[in-house]
Phi, psi and omega in degrees: 000003182293142173267109184240126175257117184253139177215147170254124184241158179232132179279116181230157176261357180284166180302140179221155173250191177267118180288123179275118176265129179272060181226156180222147168244149182243155184298337181270003174280078187281119173058033180217021181247123180206162175245141176233121181245141181233137176239163174295324178208125181243113181250355181292144177269344180211134178236128182242138174241123178256114178268131177241117178275109189294318185289312182268356176055056178239156178237147171219129179255131182230133174270130183279159175262121185265131175223102181064237179264016179235156172217147185243135180242121176279143177241126182276104182285349177292344178280354181281110179245346180202166177284121182198175177260147180234134177253132177251130178246125182259129179234135176259136177237135178211097180053254183262007180247149175212158182208136171269107196251334191197148174219147183212162182224139177217175183248149173235148182219149175279125180295151181297325180294325177287325176298319184294324180295323183275357184265122180285161175272150177244122181294136192294314189276316185270339183080009180287142176274125186238135175294134182301323183293338182268359183269130177243128181279161178300323180296320179295321177295316179299321179295320179295315179297324179296319179295319179297319180294321179297328182275005176089005182267157178229151180257114182244110181250023184294319180298318180295318180297322179296314180298319179297320180296321178295315180297321180296320179295318179297319180297318180296322178292324178293325179298324183274342182281135177270117181254105182262349186258322188260357180290122182261121178264105182254020183298319180295318179296318178300321179296317180294318178298317179299320179295320178295319180296325182273354182286135177286122182271099179264358185260317186255344181262118180271120179260107182257021182301313182296318180298317179298319179297315179295323179296318179296320177298316179296321180295331182266359175290140177293144178292143183250129177277103184284350179295336181264004180261160178239154177280166178299323178297316178297322180294317181293329181290343180287340179072028179294152180295142177252354176212158183291136174281164179291135180249021183296331181269004182255156177255149175284164179299326179292332181280342180281129178297144181296135178295155181294124180259109182257022182301312181297319180297319179297320178297318179294320178295319179298319179296320178293319180292333181278349179294144180293148177290133182245130177283109183268004182294335180266003180268158175239154178281166178299324180294315179296319179297319180294328181290341181288339179072028180291149179296140177256355176207158181291137175283161180287134178251023184298322183272007182254154176250150175288155179300328180290337180275347181279129178292151179298140180297150182286126179262107183256021182302314182297319180296320179296321178297314180294323179293325179297322178296319180295319182295329179290342179270008179073227184275352181284160182253149176265146177280169177297324179295320179295318178296321180292334182280353180288122181291141176266140182279120180286152175282143184234151175262137176220153181244120176244099186067241176254021180252121177266122188246135173255122185292174177059040176075020182281352178094186182213161179228130177270119180277146178292146178241153178251127179257359183281142177257008183292135172288151183083013180296118177273311173208192185298333189238011176216136181234139172251138179199187181240126179096171181287142188278336184302127180082000184234318189251124177261130181198159177286161178301138181100347180287141175255152182226130178251119175273107184295342176269348184050054184302127181054027177088357182270109184269308187233134181242161174226140178275109185262337184205158175082162180251352181266218182260013175251174178092014177275138176228149182289128177262320178224114181203152180206114180286344190073174180286126179245127181276128184261153172279117187242165180251161174063016187282154177253124174057235182267018178302142179223160172229121180246150178229148181216136173245124176239110189059245180255008183258127179252132182227144179247153179222126178253146177172205176113334180259182181305138178058027178077015179289159170241148183217158174237151179287158179299152179299126184093352179285171181294124180094346179289133179230110180285151176261135195296332184292334176204088188295334181282332189244338186251140175217149180282140165256313169241123183288189181303129184062024182283334175289120187293153177297142185092351181235007191274155181259142177292321183249157175282145185231159180213147177206193188248153170237145187226166165274181187294341179269000179091004177283128184298131169273327186159222183223157165258150180224122178250117180279134177275201180304323184278359182218054162070007176049054182233171178225128180223158171260139179237102184275146178291318178256158177304140177295128183300149175257351182249002180202155177272165174247111189237017181230043185275132170248133185246130177295161187301134173243111183207136181200163176271144177235147177252010179290150174301156179301137185300130176285335178227129179275139178292000000 
């Protein structure tokens, strides 16, 4: 049931203000109010917290309890006498060293139950103020009379009633009697007493308001390191000038000509120096090129025919064969039957290496050959294997590789550069949705990431109706971002975006509540900003409640990172 305010602090030498905590302690919080502070490293042997009550101008010093890199400060709520603000100053002590490290402010209030105890009752008819402890109810009197009766006693007030009647008669007679001798007129004395009461006592009442104000100003002045200061004697011994010297022989800055600015020239030289080296040994000069007599324009093709317009050459093979038969018969002639009986030679296919030849002038075809020694070779331009190809498979540019295991979701690769076993990139791949370890989350909130080919996409959800949520500021697991600790919190910490899913550039978008009202923005850091993801709220993140209805605008981008070797 303890009320514990937790903070993580950092010891810095830069300017700091008083951190305003949106927390309160009440006077009825008996023995259960404390602060817990955590540092990355705590070397102090003693930690002191000085509480200053701003309204009532009181101080209380408390020594903290140190545990590892944390220390706890108890707050005495019995000191709460009115509603006011309290400032806490944290001091570290270590043997001969001390440091003023941190200050914070919170509010204290008087509980309603404590107010009621201190408030008197007012009698309804007469308007008299009556102490609560002196009031007896009718029920309590009846209970008392019943006990007296049980014990055999009786209450007889006849004597008292007789005395009261006598006193009443005497009072009535006194009311009617004119007393001219004993009437005391104290009106003059009352006036003098009233004047004394209203007189400002400047002699016996010491007013230290001005002194307290001056003291407070002095207490809040920054400490001055006198080791870096010099005395007046040391200053005079330096011989510094006490009056301006004559500047008649000097020129003003406007009169001095501007120095030569070679920035543009340097940029042009850098661009020239950055150009790749070109082998000019294979180049020719304009003079050598002109001496070759190459055509500088297309010649006219008006008198030429296209190959498709040329008729097929006359094939006289058959005629020559028949003529050869006739010639072998001398002067005799062959009949048509004899000529028809001459057998014709059929065309044949033959293979010489990788050349397919058709006989009798039919031409030839060169078949493709494979020079790859990779196992799983399907054809000249595709390889099947197991595992990722980078560093393992050598192939020419343009070759595709299929990983039959689809390792880490990468199914098909293409060789985009190089002649060795590097330069492979994923052509077809899908990691599926991967759940990330996130910070500041509320309940079952989740953040998933997916890479499909070169496209990275995020998905938020986990709560009712697909909402995403973060824990209240200062809650367990909440991690503030340093640029604005009240409004910014990490979802993925520094280097939290996993390798293979990172963006080259930083990106930003919006976050909303379920009705579409903006909460603020999300910010994803690229290579130049720590590869992290944070939420940036317009208003300070509450410390007394969680935010559980967050809708996040789409986060999607292209990445040029290699395919992840390990999936998150």
